N, C-alpha and C positions, 0 to 999 in steps of 0.2 A: 237836329234836335227837334225841328218843327215837325218833321215826318213821324218821329218817335211820339210826339205829343198827340197827333192826329190818331196814330195807332192805339196809343193808350185810351184816348176818348172813346174810340170806336168799340174797343173791347169792353170798356166800362159799361157803355150803354147797353150792348148786346148781352153781356154777362147778366146785368141786372134785370134787362127784360126777360131773359131766359129763366132766371130764378123765379120771378113772380108769376110766370106763365106755368111753371111747373112745380111750384112750391109744395103743393099738397102730395105730390108723388115722389118726392125725393126725400133725402135724409140730410141734405145741406141746410144748415142753419143760416139765417140772414146775416149774422155776425161774421161767420166764417167767409160767406160769398163776399160781403163788403171788404173784409181784411184782405182777400186775395186780390181785389181790384184795387183797393187803396194802396197797396204796397207792390203793385206791378212795377218791374224795373223801368225807370224813367231815363236812366242813363246807361249806355253799353260801353264797354271798354272796346269791343270789335267796332263798333260804329265810330268812336272817336278815332281809333287808329286808321281806319278805312277812309274817314273823311279827311284825316291828315294827309294821307298818302296818294288819294285818288281824286277827291272832289275838288273843284275850282273854288268852291266856297271856303272862306277862311274860318278857322276855329275861333270863336269869341271867347276871350279870357278876361275875367273881371277880377282885378287885383284890388283889395280892399285893406289899406293900411289901418290897422285897428284903432278905434276911438276917432274923436274929432275935437273940434274947439269947444263943443257944448259938453261932451263927456270925454275927458282927457285920459281916462284910464288910470293904471297905477303910477306911482312916481316914487323917486328916491333921490334925496339930496338935490332938490331942484330939477332933476331930469323927469320929464313927462313922457309917458308911454306914446301919446299921440304924435309927439314931435319925432320920437325915435323911429316909429314905425313908417313914418313918412319918408324918412331917409332911406330906411331899408327897402321900402317899396318902390322908390324911384330907381334904387340900384337894380332891383329885379326887372323892373319894366325895361330899363336900357338894354337888358339882355334879351328879353323876350321879344322886343320890337326887331331884333336883327333877323328874326326868322319870318319870312314872308308868308308863311302858312298860318300865322297867328294874327288876329285883330285884337289889340290890347285896349282894354277900358280901364281907366283908373277912377276909383270911387271918389278920391280927393287928392288934390296936389297942395301939400301944406295945409293951410286953413281954408282952402278954396274947394268947395264941394263940386262935384261933377254937375254941371248945369242940367243936364238931361235928367239924371237921377233925382237931383233936388226938387226939379219942377213936378216930377211924377209924385214924389212923396207928398209935396204940398197940395197937389190937385186931386189926390185919390185917397184922403185920410178915411173917408167913410168905406170905401171899397176895401182898403187894407184892414181895416178893423173887422169888417164882416168876413173877410177871407180868413183872417186868423181865428175868428170866433167858430167859423164853420170846421176848420181844420182840427181845433182843439176839441170840439164837441164830438166829432166823428171818431177821433182817436180815443177819447175818454170812454165812449160807448163800447168800443172794441176792447178796451182794457177791462172794463167792468164785466163784459160778457167772457173774459178769459182768452179772447181771440188773439189778443196781443199781449206780449209780457212786458211789464215795466222793468227797466234796470236801473241800478244805483251806481253811479260812477264817482268821478272826482268832484270834490265840492269846489264850486266856482264862486268867485266874487260877483255878487248879484247886480244886475243892471237896472236902472230906473225905467219907468213906463215909457218915457219918451224915447229913449234909446231902444228899447224892446220894439216899439212901433217902427221905428226906422230899419231895424234889422229885418223885421218881417216885411216891411215894404220893399226893401232892396231885394229879398227872396222873390218877391211878387214880380218886381220889375225884371229880374234875371229870367224868370219863367216865360214871361211875356215876350222878352227880346231875344230869345233863342241863345242865350248865353250857355256855353257848353262846359265851362270849367270856372270854378271860383276859388281864388287863393286869399285867405285871410291871413294878415300878418300881424303878429302879437309879440309883446314880451310878458313874461309870466309874473305871477304872484300868487299869494293864497291868503284867505281870509284872516283877518286879525293881526296880520304883521304890522307893527308900528312903522310909519312911513320912513323915519330917518334911522331905522334900525336894519341891519343886514339879517337876512332870513336864514333859515336852516337847510333849504333845498337848492339845487343847481342843475343845469342841464336843459336840453330842448326836448320837446315833444310835439307830436302831430295828432290833431284830433279829427276823426272822420265820423260820418253817420253810422249809427249802429246798424247791425245787420238787417233788422226788419224794415228799414227805410228803403225808399225806392231807389235812391241815388247812392247806396252803400257800395256795391260792388266795384264800380269803377273808381269811386273815391278812395277805397281801401287799396286797390291795386297801385294807382298813382301814388299815393302816400308812402307805400312801401319802396317805390323807387327813390323817392326824395329822402326818405329816412336812410336808405343805404348810402347815399352820398354824404349826408350830414354827419352820420355817425363815425366816419373815417377820421375826422379831425375834432369833433364836438362831442362833449359827454351827453348821455342820455339822462333825462330827469330821474333824480332819485327820490322823487316824492312818491309815496305809496300809491298804487294804482296808475301812476304815470310811467312807472319804470319800464314798461314793455315797449315805449317809444312811440308806436301807433296805437292810439286809444280810441275805441268806439265810443260814441257818446249820444245819448238820447235827449239831452236837455239844451245843448248849446244852439241857440237860434241862428248863429251864422252859418251853420252847415245843415240846418234844415229840421229844427225841432218841430215835433208834430206833423212830419213829412211835408214841410211847406216848401221844399225846394226840389227842382228837378235835375239841375246839372250836377255833375260830379263836383265835390267840394272838399276842401280841407282847411284846417285852421292851424298854423304852425306857430308855436311858442318857441321863440329862438334862444330862450334862456331866461333866467330870473333877472328882473331889472336892477337888483342890487348887486350882481356879481361883479367882481372886481374889474374884469375886462370891458364892462359897459360903463364904468364911471369916468375913464379917461377919454376924452372926446376923440383924439387922434386914434388910438387903439381901437376904440369902439367903431368908428367909421371904416376903418381898415377891415375890421372883421365883418362888419355888415356887407362889405363888398364881396368878401369871400363866401360868406353865408348865403348871398344872393346868388352867386355862381354855383354853389353846391345844389342849391334849389333848381336852378336852371338846368344843370346837368340831369338831376332827376326827372324833370319833366321831358327834356328831350329824349332820354332813354326810353321812358313810357312810350313815346311815339315812334320807337325803333330808329331814332336818328343818333348817331354816335358822335359826340362833340370832343371826346378825349384826344383826338389827334391835334386839336388846336391848342392844347395845353398839356404839356408831357407829364406834369406832376398833378394835374387835376385840382389845382389850387391857385388862387391869385396871389398867394404869399410867396411863391416861387416862380421863377429863379430870382436868387438874390446873391449879391456879392458882399461878403463880409470884409471890411478893410480896417477893422480895429478890435482890440480886445474888448470884450463884453464884461460887465461886472453887475453887482447887485445895485445898480443905479435905478433911476425912475423907468417906469415901462417905456419901451421903445420898440420901433418897427424891426430893427435888426434882431432883438430877441424874439419877437413874434415870428419872424421867418426862421430863426433858429429852431424854435419849438416845432414849427411845421415840418422842417426837414428831419429832425429827430423822431417825430412821429412816423414819417415814412421809413425811417430807419429801423423802427420797431423798438426804440428804446425809450420812447416818451409816450405815456408816463413811464417813469423807471420802475423796476421790479417792486412788487408789493404795493404799488399805488394805483389808483384808479383815475380815469379822465376828470371825475368830479373832484378828486383831491388835488390833481395837478392839470387844471384846464389850460389852454393856450391863452396866455394873458399879456405877454410882453415883458413880464418880470423875471429877472435872473435870480431866482432864489433857490431853495433847497431842491425842489423837483428838477430844475434845469441843471443844477450841479451834479446831481445823481445821474441824470440821463447823459450828460457829457462824459462822466466816467465811463458809463456803459459804452458809449460811442467810441471813446479812446481805447478801451479793452478790445472792442471789436476789430479795431484797425491797427493794433500793436503800438499805441501811443501811450506814454506815461499818463496815469490816471490821476490827474490833478484836479479835474473838475473845472479847469479854467481854460479859456480860449487862447491857448498859446499859439505860436507860429505853426507847428505841425498840424494842430487841430483845425486852425483857420484854413491852412492850404488844403487839407483833406476835404473839408466842407465846401470850399470853393471849387475843388475839382469835381465834386459830385453834383453841386446844386446852384453855381453861379451862371451856368449856361446849359442850354438844351443840348444833350448829346448829339453830335453829328453836325452842329452848326459851326 
């Protein structure tokens, strides 16, 4: 990444010099020239993959659990986003650290900020402010000249000035410290929802820098790999403009608003904080472990490393041995694993339902009953919708142990 930065700087200086030397004899406008320099690719997919496979230098990955003790993010019935993203972030880091080609940096562990980043933010306030002002001014000039197009995307919950400054400062720190990949971890919400009321949307989404930004290409390709893994078990957001799953965004500071970020970056909203599967601590933490695993699979696939052989079903929810009849009781891990097995069987969600209507929650309700009936029909079992002896045996034959073990 340092090499790319030097190349970027060299090209920038030479292009600007070239323009001002020959300005009167060309048809190139200063705005278009600056736009071409300003948005030169700062992150390359080929570079990242080659660095992973050939270089002795490790790839630096910054994991940023969304929000902190100052700005805790959204909340629902006492659950604070900052606490939940810290749990999910630690699950992801425990997986990424197993790969000796990665150097993992955590922006905060619980309420403890990374001391190196914290010190940088405290000691460089003026520098960060000037960096942000310069980037905003240049981009605004390019927008006014028509060289850069503005885009309108999803409406986000606004952040305060202090939080914005920390995010811009983190971008600046990442640029200067040769970070090559940034993963922001969040739980979603939308403006004007009452904090103790369930909302109307569900599902995960991944935000990436919009195509005009210099770190867009590699960010988008990486996000598509992660998206492919997550969508096998989890619903895609059904919020308008978010339902494409991978959304390019011009305004999110975390992924490089005003082109303030060089490394590849993505912000993952793993679901809406009020969704039922996030309200039960045991279910939530079990799902966080699997969501982190799906994210890890996507990242390793991006780097051409196949991890599937280490987990036959590509989920931490299986294998599982069911030793009891399940019913419409409280949420439990047995039903959670059952729903994941039924998903792999292609019967969950049941016919005429979507994953948003029937998410994996650990609750044995109508969606699960209907899916069990489809499973029973598939294998010639009486379609009761209950986990009788024959249904239990078939599920255990298929999903209680890895074939061949």
